TORVEX-6658 format. One record per residue: residue in one letter; x, y, z of N, C-alpha, C in turn. Coordinates in steps of 0.1 Angstrom, whole numbers, plus 2048, in hexadecimal, padded with zeros to 3 digits. Layout:
! TORVEX-6658
('A',(X,Y,Z),(X,Y,Z),(X,Y,Z)),
...
//
This chain:
! TORVEX-6658
('M',(174,C9E,903),(171,C9A,90E),(166,C98,913)),
('T',(160,C87,916),(14D,C87,914),(148,C91,921)),
('R',(13E,C92,920),(136,C97,92D),(132,C94,937)),
('G',(135,C84,933),(135,C79,93B),(142,C79,948)),
('T',(14C,C7A,941),(15E,C79,946),(15D,C83,94B)),
('T',(159,C8E,94E),(15B,C99,953),(155,C9A,964)),
('A',(14A,C99,95F),(13B,C90,969),(146,C8B,976)),
('R',(14B,C76,96D),(153,C72,973),(15F,C78,97D)),
('F',(163,C80,977),(173,C86,97C),(16E,C8F,987)),
('G',(160,C95,989),(15E,CA2,994),(158,C99,99D)),
('K',(155,C8D,997),(14B,C83,9A4),(152,C81,9AF)),
('H',(166,C7A,9A4),(16F,C75,9AC),(179,C7F,9B4)),
('C',(175,C8C,9AE),(181,C91,9B5),(179,C95,9BE)),
('G',(16C,C9B,9C2),(168,CA3,9D1),(16D,C98,9DA)),
('L',(16D,C88,9D9),(178,C7F,9E6),(185,C85,9E6)),
('F',(18B,C8E,9E6),(196,C90,9E8),(194,C9F,9EC)),
('L',(187,CA7,9F4),(18E,CB2,9FB),(183,CB5,A08)),
('S',(18C,CBF,A0F),(18A,CC0,A1A),(17B,CCA,A1B)),
('A',(16F,CC8,A24),(16C,CCF,A28),(165,CE0,A22)),
('A',(178,CE1,A29),(17B,CF5,A27),(17C,CF5,A1B)),
('L',(179,CE7,A0C),(17F,CEB,A00),(169,CE9,9FB)),
('A',(163,CF2,9FD),(153,CEB,9FD),(151,CF4,9F2)),
('A',(153,CFA,9EC),(154,D03,9E1),(152,CFB,9D2)),
('C',(15F,CFA,9D3),(162,CED,9C5),(160,CE1,9C5)),
('G',(163,CDA,9D1),(157,CC9,9D3),(169,CC5,9D3)),
('G',(179,CC8,9CA),(17D,CC0,9C5),(18B,CBE,9CB)),
('G',(194,CB6,9CB),(1A4,CB4,9D3),(1A6,CA1,9CC)),
('S',(1B3,CA0,9CE),(1B8,C98,9CE),(1BE,C93,9D7)),
('Q',(1C4,C89,9D4),(1CD,C81,9E0),(1D8,C77,9DC)),
('P',(1E4,C77,9E2),(1F1,C73,9DE),(1F0,C64,9D6)),
('A',(1FC,C5E,9D8),(204,C55,9D0),(20A,C49,9D3)),
('E',(207,C3F,9CF),(217,C38,9D3),(21C,C31,9BE)),
('S',(224,C2E,9B7),(229,C2F,9AE),(227,C1D,9A4)),
('P',(21F,C1A,99E),(21D,C11,999),(228,C08,993)),
('A',(22A,C04,990),(22B,BF8,982),(227,C00,976)),
('N',(234,C04,96E),(22E,C0A,961),(21F,BFD,959)),
('S',(216,C00,956),(209,BFD,953),(208,BF2,946)),
('S',(210,BFB,93B),(216,BF6,92F),(220,BE9,92F)),
('A',(21D,BDB,92B),(223,BD4,92D),(22D,BD2,91F)),
('T',(23C,BD0,920),(245,BD3,915),(245,BC4,90C)),
('A',(242,BC6,900),(241,BB3,8F9),(254,BAF,8F9)),
('E',(24E,BA3,900),(261,B98,8FF),(267,B96,8EF)),
('P',(270,B9D,8E9),(271,B94,8E1),(272,B84,8DF)),
('A',(26F,B7C,8D8),(26F,B6F,8D0),(27D,B68,8D1)),
('A',(284,B5B,8DC),(290,B5A,8DA),(295,B58,8D0)),
('G',(292,B54,8C1),(292,B58,8B4),(299,B60,8AF)),
('D',(28F,B6A,8B4),(295,B77,8AD),(29A,B7C,8B9)),
('T',(2A3,B7D,8C8),(2AC,B81,8C7),(2BC,B7C,8C4)),
('Q',(2BC,B6E,8BF),(2C2,B69,8B7),(2C6,B75,8AB)),
('A',(2BD,B72,8A6),(2B5,B7D,894),(2C5,B8C,89A)),
('T',(2BD,B8D,8A0),(2C5,BA1,8A8),(2D2,B9C,8A4)),
('T',(2D3,B96,8B2),(2E3,B91,8B6),(2EE,B90,8A7)),
('D',(2E7,B88,89D),(2ED,B81,894),(2EA,B8E,885)),
('T',(2E4,B91,889),(2E6,B9C,877),(2ED,BAC,87E)),
('P',(2FA,BAD,875),(2FF,BB5,872),(2FD,BC8,876)),
('A',(306,BCF,87B),(2FE,BDB,879),(2FA,BE1,86A)),
('P',(2F7,BEB,867),(2FA,BF4,85A),(305,BFA,858)),
('A',(30D,BFB,84F),(31B,C02,84E),(314,C12,84A)),
('T',(31B,C17,84F),(319,C26,84C),(32A,C2B,849)),
('S',(327,C37,83F),(32C,C3F,834),(33D,C4B,83C)),
('S',(347,C44,83D),(350,C4A,846),(34B,C58,845)),
('G',(340,C60,83B),(33D,C70,83C),(32F,C70,842)),
('D',(32A,C6B,84A),(31E,C6A,851),(322,C65,85F)),
('A',(32A,C65,865),(32A,C5D,872),(31F,C64,879)),
('S',(31D,C58,885),(313,C61,88C),(31D,C61,89B)),
('P',(30E,C6A,8A2),(31B,C73,8AE),(31E,C68,8B7)),
('A',(31B,C5E,8BB),(326,C50,8C1),(333,C4F,8BB)),
('S',(331,C51,8AD),(33F,C49,8A8),(34A,C53,8A7)),
('S',(341,C61,8A7),(348,C6A,8A4),(350,C75,8B6)),
('G',(34A,C68,8BE),(352,C73,8C7),(348,C7E,8D2)),
('E',(342,C80,8C6),(337,C88,8D2),(32E,C84,8DC)),
('P',(32A,C8F,8EA),(324,C85,8EC),(316,C81,8ED)),
('T',(30B,C7E,8EE),(2FF,C7E,8EB),(2F4,C84,8FA)),
('A',(2EF,C8B,8F9),(2E1,C8F,900),(2DD,C86,907)),
('P',(2D7,C82,915),(2CE,C74,91C),(2C5,C78,917)),
('A',(2BA,C6B,913),(2AC,C6E,913),(2A5,C72,923)),
('K',(299,C7F,91E),(295,C7D,927),(28F,C74,92D)),
('P',(28B,C76,937),(285,C66,944),(272,C69,93E)),
('A',(26A,C5F,93C),(25E,C64,939),(25C,C6C,947)),
('Q',(250,C78,944),(248,C79,94C),(23F,C6C,957)),
('P',(243,C6A,960),(234,C66,966),(222,C64,963)),
('S',(21E,C5B,963),(210,C61,95F),(208,C64,96C)),
('L',(1FD,C6B,968),(1F6,C70,974),(1F3,C63,97D)),
('L',(1F1,C5B,976),(1E7,C53,980),(1F3,C49,98B)),
('D',(201,C49,982),(210,C4A,988),(20D,C53,994)),
('L',(20F,C62,992),(211,C6B,9A2),(20D,C68,9A5)),
('C',(1FB,C64,9A2),(1F0,C63,9B1),(1F5,C5C,9B5)),
('L',(1F9,C4E,9B4),(201,C3E,9BB),(20A,C41,9C2)),
('Q',(211,C4B,9C0),(222,C4B,9C4),(215,C52,9D2)),
('G',(215,C5E,9CF),(20E,C69,9DC),(206,C59,9EA)),
('C',(1FE,C56,9DE),(1F8,C48,9EB),(20A,C44,9F1)),
('A',(20D,C3B,9EA),(218,C36,9F3),(21B,C3D,A04)),
('K',(21D,C49,9FA),(222,C51,A0C),(212,C52,A13)),
('V',(20B,C50,A0D),(1FB,C52,A17),(1FD,C44,A1F)),
('K',(204,C36,A19),(201,C2A,A1B),(20F,C2D,A2A)),
('A',(21B,C32,A25),(224,C2E,A36),(21E,C35,A3D)),
('K',(21F,C46,A3C),(219,C4C,A4C),(20F,C4A,A4F)),
('C',(203,C3F,A46),(1F5,C3B,A4C),(1F5,C34,A4E)),
('T',(1E8,C25,A4B),(1E5,C16,A4A),(1E5,C1B,A3B)),
('E',(1DD,C08,A3A),(1E1,C04,A2D),(1D3,C07,A2D)),
('S',(1CA,C0C,A30),(1B9,C0E,A2E),(1BB,C1C,A28)),
('A',(1BE,C23,A2A),(1C2,C33,A28),(1C9,C2E,A19)),
('G',(1DA,C29,A16),(1DA,C2A,A0E),(1CE,C20,9FF)),
('E',(1CB,C16,A04),(1C2,C13,9F8),(1BB,C1A,9F8)),
('T',(1B3,C23,A01),(1A4,C29,9F9),(1B0,C37,9F3)),
('C',(1B7,C3A,9F4),(1BF,C44,9EC),(1C4,C3C,9D8)),
('R',(1C7,C2F,9DE),(1C8,C2D,9CF),(1B9,C29,9C7)),
('M',(1B3,C25,9D1),(1A7,C1E,9C8),(19F,C2C,9C0)),
('N',(1A1,C39,9CA),(19F,C47,9C1),(1A6,C4F,9B7)),
('C',(1B6,C45,9BB),(1B9,C4A,9A7),(1B5,C47,99E)),
('V',(1AD,C3C,995),(1A8,C3C,98F),(1A5,C44,989)),
('Q',(19E,C52,98B),(19F,C57,982),(1A4,C60,979)),
('Y',(1B0,C5C,982),(1C0,C65,977),(1BF,C5A,969)),
('E',(1BD,C47,96A),(1BC,C41,95F),(1BD,C4B,951)),
('H',(1AB,C55,953),(1A6,C5F,943),(1A4,C69,94E)),
('P',(1AB,C72,94E),(1AA,C7D,950),(1A1,C88,94C)),
('P',(19D,C91,951),(198,CA1,945),(19F,CA1,93B)),
('E',(19A,CA1,92D),(1A3,CA2,920),(1A6,CB3,921)),
('G',(1B2,CB7,921),(1B8,CC4,922),(1BE,CC6,92E)),
('C',(1B8,CB9,938),(1C1,CC6,94A),(1CC,CBC,94F)),
('D',(1D1,CB8,943),(1DC,CB3,94C),(1E9,CB4,953)),
('A',(1EA,CC9,94D),(1F5,CC9,953),(1EE,CCE,966)),
('E',(1DE,CD1,969),(1DE,CD2,974),(1DE,CC9,97C)),
('A',(1D9,CC0,970),(1DA,CB4,97D),(1E7,CAF,983)),
('R',(1F1,CB0,97B),(1FD,CAC,97E),(202,CB8,987)),
('D',(1FC,CC1,985),(203,CCE,98E),(1FA,CCD,99C)),
('A',(1EF,CC5,999),(1EF,CC5,9AF),(1F0,CB6,9B4)),
('L',(1F0,CA9,9A8),(1F7,C9F,9B0),(206,C9C,9B3)),
('E',(20D,CA7,9AA),(21B,CA8,9B0),(21B,CAD,9BD)),
('C',(212,CB7,9C0),(212,CBF,9CA),(210,CB6,9D5)),
('A',(206,CB2,9D0),(1FD,CA8,9E1),(205,C98,9E6)),
('R',(20B,C97,9D6),(220,C8A,9DC),(227,C91,9E3)),
('D',(227,C9E,9DE),(237,CA2,9EC),(234,CA6,9F2)),
('A',(227,CA9,9F9),(21F,CB5,9FF),(227,CAA,A0F)),
('E',(22C,CB4,A1B),(234,CAF,A23),(228,CA9,A30)),
('D',(21F,CB0,A31),(210,CAC,A3A),(207,CA4,A2D)),
('I',(206,C99,A31),(1FC,C8D,A2B),(1F4,C89,A32)),
('P',(1EA,C90,A32),(1DD,C87,A36),(1D6,C7A,A37)),
('C',(1D4,C73,A3D),(1CC,C69,A44),(1C1,C69,A3E)),
('V',(1BC,C75,A3D),(1AD,C72,A33),(1A9,C75,A27)),
('N',(1A2,C6F,A1F),(1A2,C6D,A10),(19E,C7A,A10)),
('I',(1AA,C8A,A0F),(1AA,C93,A0D),(1B3,C9D,A06)),
('A',(1B9,CA7,A05),(1C8,CAB,9F9),(1C9,CB2,A03)),
('P',(1DF,CB0,A04),(1E2,CBB,A0D),(1D9,CC9,A06)),
('E',(1DF,CD1,A17),(1D5,CDD,A13),(1DF,CE6,A0D)),
('I',(1E7,CE7,A0C),(1F2,CED,A07),(1F2,CEA,9F4)),
('C',(1E6,CE2,9F3),(1E4,CDB,9E1),(1D8,CDA,9E1)),
('T',(1D0,CE9,9EA),(1C4,CE5,9E5),(1B7,CEE,9D9)),
('Y',(1C2,CFA,9DB),(1C2,D02,9CC),(1CA,CFB,9C0)),
('K',(1D2,CF2,9C2),(1D4,CEF,9B5),(1CC,CE3,9AE)),
('F',(1BE,CDD,9B9),(1B6,CD2,9B9),(1AD,CDB,9B1)),
('R',(1AB,CE6,9B6),(19D,CEC,9B0),(1A2,CF0,9A3)),
('R',(1A9,CF1,99B),(1AF,CF9,990),(1AC,CEA,987)),
('V',(1AD,CD9,990),(1AA,CD4,98B),(199,CD1,981)),
('V',(191,CD4,990),(18A,CD1,98A),(182,CDE,985)),
('G',(183,CE7,988),(180,CF5,97D),(188,CF1,96D)),
('C',(190,CEE,96A),(193,CE6,95D),(18C,CDD,95B)),
('A',(184,CD2,95E),(181,CC7,95A),(171,CD0,95A)),
('N',(16C,CD5,961),(160,CD8,960),(15D,CED,955)),
('G',(16B,CEC,94D),(167,CF6,948),(16B,D08,94C)),
('K',(169,D05,950),(16E,D0F,95C),(182,D12,965)),
('P',(185,D13,95A),(195,D12,960),(198,D1E,96D)),
('L',(1A0,D1C,973),(1A5,D25,97E),(1B6,D2E,97C)),
('E',(1B9,D38,97E),(1C1,D40,97F),(1CE,D31,988)),
('A',(1D9,D33,97D),(1E7,D2E,981),(1EA,D3B,98D)),
('K',(1EF,D35,99B),(1F7,D40,9A5),(1F9,D3B,9AF)),
('D',(206,D3F,9B1),(215,D3B,9B9),(212,D38,9CA)),
('D',(20C,D2E,9CE),(20A,D2A,9D8),(213,D24,9E6)),
('T',(225,D29,9E2),(22A,D1E,9E5),(22D,D28,9F3)),
('L',(22D,D26,9FD),(22E,D28,A0B),(239,D37,A0C)),
('K',(234,D42,A0A),(23F,D4D,A0C),(245,D51,A1B)),
('V',(24C,D58,A20),(253,D5E,A2C),(24F,D6C,A2A)),
('P',(242,D75,A33),(23F,D7F,A2D),(24C,D88,A34)),
('A',(24E,D95,A2F),(259,D9D,A33),(256,DA2,A3D)),
('G',(25F,DA0,A3E),(265,DA5,A4F),(263,D9B,A5E)),
('W',(260,D92,A59),(261,D83,A63),(26C,D7C,A5E)),
('Q',(272,D74,A6B),(278,D6A,A6C),(276,D57,A73)),
('R',(27F,D57,A77),(27E,D4A,A77),(282,D49,A87)),
('Y',(274,D4A,A90),(277,D47,A9C),(277,D3E,AA3)),
('A',(286,D35,AAE),(287,D28,AAD),(285,D28,AC0)),
('N',(27F,D23,AC6),(27F,D24,AD5),(281,D0E,ADA)),
('K',(290,D0D,ADA),(293,D00,ADC),(28A,CFE,AEC)),
('A',(28A,D05,AF8),(286,D00,B02),(272,CFC,AFF)),
('A',(26C,D01,AF7),(25F,D04,AF8),(25D,CF7,AEC)),
('G',(268,CF8,AE6),(264,CE9,ADA),(25F,CE7,ACE)),
('F',(261,CF7,AC8),(25B,CFA,AB8),(264,D05,AB4)),
('S',(25F,D07,AA5),(261,D11,AA1),(25C,D15,A9A)),
('V',(25C,D24,A91),(252,D2E,A8B),(259,D37,A86)),
('N',(250,D3C,A76),(24F,D43,A6F),(247,D51,A7A)),
('L',(24D,D5C,A7A),(24C,D66,A85),(250,D72,A80)),
('P',(244,D7A,A84),(24E,D8A,A85),(256,D8B,A90)),
('K',(263,D97,A8A),(267,D99,A98),(262,D9E,AA6)),
('G',(267,D9D,AAE),(261,DA4,ABA),(254,D9D,ABE)),
('V',(25E,D8C,ABF),(257,D87,AC9),(259,D85,AD9)),
('T',(24E,D84,AE0),(24D,D82,AED),(244,D79,AF5)),
('E',(251,D71,B01),(24A,D64,B04),(23F,D6A,B13)),
('G',(23A,D66,B16),(238,D63,B22),(229,D55,B2A)),
('Q',(21F,D5B,B2B),(216,D4E,B31),(205,D54,B2B)),
('E',(1FE,D4D,B2B),(1F0,D54,B2B),(1E5,D46,B2D)),
('S',(1E0,D4B,B39),(1D9,D3E,B43),(1E1,D37,B46)),
('G',(1EE,D35,B47),(1F6,D2D,B51),(200,D1F,B41)),
('A',(1FA,D28,B38),(203,D1E,B2D),(208,D25,B26)),
('P',(21B,D24,B24),(221,D2A,B1F),(219,D35,B0C)),
('Y',(21F,D3B,B0C),(21A,D42,B06),(228,D4C,AF9)),
('F',(225,D4C,AF2),(22C,D52,AE8),(221,D60,ADA)),
('S',(22E,D68,ADD),(222,D79,AD5),(22A,D81,ACE)),
('V',(220,D81,AC1),(226,D90,ABD),(218,D9A,AB6)),
('K',(219,DA2,ABA),(213,DAF,AAF),(21A,DB1,AA0)),
('E',(212,DB4,A8C),(212,DB5,A89),(20C,DB9,A86)),
('N',(206,DCB,A81),(1FD,DCF,A78),(1ED,DCF,A7C)),
('G',(1EC,DCD,A8A),(1E2,DC6,A90),(1DF,DBD,A90)),
('V',(1E3,DB4,A8C),(1E2,DA2,A8E),(1F2,D9C,A94)),
('T',(1E5,D98,A9D),(1F3,D8B,AAB),(1F6,D84,AA8)),
('Y',(203,D7A,AA6),(208,D6D,AA3),(209,D65,AB5)),
('S',(204,D61,AB4),(20D,D55,ABD),(208,D4B,ABB)),
('V',(20E,D47,AC8),(212,D33,ACB),(213,D30,ADC)),
('K',(208,D2B,ADB),(201,D27,AE9),(206,D14,AEB)),
('I',(20B,D12,AF3),(20C,D07,AF8),(20A,CFC,B08)),
('L',(1FC,CF3,B04),(1F5,CEC,B0B),(1FB,CE2,B0B)),
('P',(1F4,CDA,B1C),(1F7,CC6,B15),(1EE,CC9,B0C)),
('A',(1F4,CBB,B07),(1E8,CB4,AFE),(1E0,CAD,B02)),
('P',(1D2,CA9,AF9),(1C6,CA6,AFB),(1C9,C99,B04)),
('P',(1BF,C97,B0E),(1C7,C8A,B1B),(1C0,C7B,B0E)),
('E',(1B9,C79,B01),(1B1,C70,AFA),(1B6,C74,AF0)),
('K',(1B8,C67,AE6),(1BD,C64,ADA),(1B8,C73,AD0)),
('P',(1BC,C77,ACC),(1B9,C84,AC4),(1B3,C85,ABD)),
('T',(1A2,C84,AB6),(19A,C82,AAB),(192,C90,AAB)),
('Q',(193,C91,A96),(18E,C9A,A90),(17F,C9E,AA2)),
('K',(17B,C94,AA1),(16D,C9A,AA8),(171,C9D,AB2)),
('N',(178,C95,ABF),(17B,C9A,ACB),(183,CA8,ACA)),
('L',(18D,CAE,ABF),(194,CB5,AC1),(189,CC4,ABD)),
('V',(17E,CC4,ABA),(170,CC7,AB7),(16D,CCF,AC5)),
('K',(16E,CCA,ACF),(16A,CCA,ADC),(174,CD1,AE3)),
('V',(182,CC8,AE3),(18D,CD4,AEC),(18D,CE2,AE7)),
('A',(18E,CE2,AD5),(18D,CF7,AD2),(187,CFD,AD6)),
('M',(17A,CFA,AD5),(16A,CFE,ADA),(170,D03,AEC)),
('N',(17B,CFB,AF5),(17A,CFD,B01),(188,D0A,B06)),
('L',(18C,D05,AFB),(199,D0D,AFC),(197,D1C,AF5)),
('L',(18B,D20,AEB),(183,D28,AE5),(182,D32,AEE)),
('G',(177,D2C,AF2),(16D,D33,AFA),(166,D3B,AF0)),
('K',(161,D4B,AF7),(15A,D51,AEA),(163,D54,ADB)),
('C',(169,D51,ADC),(16F,D4D,ACD),(170,D44,ACA)),
('Q',(164,D3B,ACD),(160,D30,AC9),(152,D32,AB7)),
('G',(14E,D3D,AB4),(149,D3B,AAD),(14C,D3E,A96)),
('G',(146,D35,A98),(14A,D2D,A88),(156,D23,A89)),
('L',(15A,D1C,A93),(15F,D14,A91),(165,D0E,A89)),
('K',(16E,D0B,A81),(16C,D00,A76),(17B,CFA,A73)),
('L',(180,CEB,A78),(187,CDF,A7A),(18D,CDC,A69)),
('Y',(198,CE3,A69),(197,CD9,A57),(1A4,CCF,A5A)),
('G',(1A2,CC3,A51),(1A9,CBC,A4C),(1B1,CB1,A57)),
('M',(1B2,CAD,A61),(1BE,CAA,A69),(1C4,CA1,A61)),
('V',(1D8,CA7,A66),(1E0,C99,A5F),(1E5,C94,A6F)),
('E',(1E7,C82,A6A),(1EF,C7C,A7B),(1F8,C74,A71)),
('R',(204,C7B,A77),(210,C73,A76),(215,C70,A80)),
('P',(21F,C68,A83),(224,C64,A8D),(226,C66,A98)),
('E',(22E,C74,A8F),(238,C79,A98),(22F,C8C,AA6)),
('K',(220,C8D,A9B),(214,C98,A9B),(206,C98,A95)),
('I',(1FE,CA0,A9A),(1F3,C9E,A98),(1F4,CB0,A97)),
('F',(1EA,CB5,A86),(1F0,CBF,A83),(1DB,CC2,A7D)),
('I',(1D7,CCA,A84),(1CA,CD0,A7C),(1C7,CE3,A7C)),
('R',(1C3,CE3,A73),(1BE,CED,A70),(1B2,CF3,A76)),
('Y',(1AF,D01,A76),(1A3,D07,A82),(1A5,D13,A7E)),
('D',(195,D19,A7A),(190,D29,A78),(185,D29,A81)),
('S',(189,D37,A86),(17E,D3E,A95),(17F,D46,A97)),
('K',(170,D4F,A99),(16F,D5C,A99),(16A,D5E,AAE)),
('C',(171,D69,AAF),(16A,D6E,AB9),(15D,D76,ABC)),
('H',(154,D77,AC8),(148,D83,AC7),(14D,D8F,AC0)),
('D',(154,D96,AC6),(15E,DA1,ABC),(162,DA4,AB1)),
('G',(15C,D98,AA5),(162,D94,A97),(16E,D94,A98)),
('T',(177,D94,AA6),(184,D8B,AA2),(18A,D7E,A9D)),
('E',(193,D7D,A8F),(18D,D76,A89),(198,D6B,A8C)),
('L',(19B,D5C,A91),(1A4,D59,A95),(1AB,D4B,A8D)),
('R',(1BB,D47,A80),(1B3,D42,A7D),(1C9,D37,A7F)),
('G',(1BE,D30,A87),(1D3,D29,A88),(1D0,D14,A88)),
('A',(1D4,D13,A90),(1D8,CFE,A8D),(1D9,CFA,AA0)),
('Y',(1D9,CED,A9E),(1DB,CE5,AAB),(1E8,CDE,AA6)),
('V',(1EF,CDD,AAD),(1FD,CD2,AA8),(1FD,CC9,AB9)),
('I',(1FD,CBC,AB4),(1FD,CBA,ABF),(207,CAC,AC0)),
('A',(214,CAE,AC8),(225,CA8,AC5),(229,CA4,AD0)),
('R',(22B,C9C,AD8),(237,C9F,AE9),(22F,CA0,AF3)),
('G',(223,C9A,AF2),(21C,C98,AFD),(215,CAB,AFA)),
('K',(217,CB4,AF5),(217,CBF,AF5),(204,CC4,AE9)),
('M',(205,CD1,AEE),(1FC,CD7,AE2),(202,CE3,ADF)),
('Y',(202,CE5,AD2),(20D,CF5,ACE),(201,CFD,AC6)),
('V',(1FE,D05,ACC),(1F0,D0B,AC0),(1F2,D17,ABA)),
('P',(1F8,D1A,AAE),(1FD,D22,AAA),(1F0,D29,AA7)),
('T',(1ED,D3F,AA2),(1E3,D3C,AA0),(1E9,D4E,A9B)),
('A',(1DD,D53,A95),(1E0,D5E,A8F),(1CF,D66,A93)),
('S',(1D1,D73,A99),(1C2,D77,A9F),(1BD,D88,A9B)),
('A',(1BE,D83,A8F),(1B7,D94,A8B),(1AD,D9C,A86)),
('P',(1A9,DA8,A87),(19D,DAD,A8F),(19B,DAD,A80)),
('K',(187,DAA,A80),(17F,DA9,A70),(186,DB3,A64)),
('G',(186,DAF,A60),(18B,DB3,A52),(199,DB7,A54)),
('V',(1A0,DB3,A57),(1AF,DB6,A5C),(1B7,DA7,A52)),
('K',(1BC,DAC,A49),(1C4,D93,A47),(1CF,D96,A4B)),
('A',(1D0,D8B,A53),(1DF,D85,A57),(1E4,D76,A53)),
('E',(1F1,D77,A54),(1F7,D6F,A4C),(1F7,D67,A56)),
('A',(1EE,D5C,A55),(1EA,D4F,A58),(1F0,D43,A54)),
('E',(1EF,D42,A47),(1F5,D38,A49),(209,D39,A43)),
('A',(20D,D44,A44),(219,D46,A45),(220,D40,A53)),
('L',(216,D3D,A60),(215,D44,A6C),(211,D2C,A6C)),
('V',(20C,D2C,A66),(207,D17,A6D),(20F,D16,A62)),
('Y',(20F,D14,A59),(217,D0C,A4F),(225,D0B,A54)),
('S',(22C,D17,A56),(239,D15,A5C),(239,D0D,A65)),
('F',(234,D0D,A71),(239,D07,A7E),(239,CFC,A7D)),
('E',(246,CF3,A85),(248,CED,A89),(24C,CE3,A93)),
('V',(24D,CDA,A98),(24F,CD6,AA9),(25F,CD3,AA8)),
('E',(266,CD3,AAF),(275,CD9,AB0),(278,CC6,AB5)),
//
């Protein structure tokens, strides 16, 4: 792989990541399945006739083929889609759930996978399959957050600094279970012992484990159409003294809901990690609140949250 190829891939790869991945600047977007790029030559009419008229070569009785002997023949394995095909398959989902322009932007950025960095096929395939199959598809040109580490591995490989593969499948922590509340309209994975109450007049569901409070608060949806910019204002108003270092990560906008991740800190060092989920005229706020230095299972909470 030439130096120019590596540089070009790194530049394109940076288009796919959210601000949360500033450390690597790489990522990618899903896409739509294109037609096979290699054309198949059609035989001339004369050639077709010649093939039809030519008898099959005889075989000796002692050298029967599997078909003539009655033995089953293993079906040929279908060819894997190219990296470009995988990228375009993901873009088809972007177009279907977002807008034509979002889909077109995604397809334009798939050009980097026509000539991917040499020796990085496995990392790129893993990342693109993740983006294609992700449930939450961002309408901005970033990778689904669940796939960001996989795209960091692609960038690391392209730059000659490979990252170790890891199992980033979302797991339910030990002792947690599915908590569903039909009246409140949501379900989520939480530790056992959830209590229901009110906080500042809003429905509030919480449980504490290992010093971390896991909660879901339900508020009215913002009156104006949510955008990442006005959600910053909403978050600051809600967080009050806990808006220190507030960060919002790539908004996922779907017909039935809007989802955006947030991180913040309180004056006493308490760290908040959660999300704003806007659906059915409500704003659900699942949050993990942990004292400074205490690890919270924030992803297990946030990414398991569903509006029922």
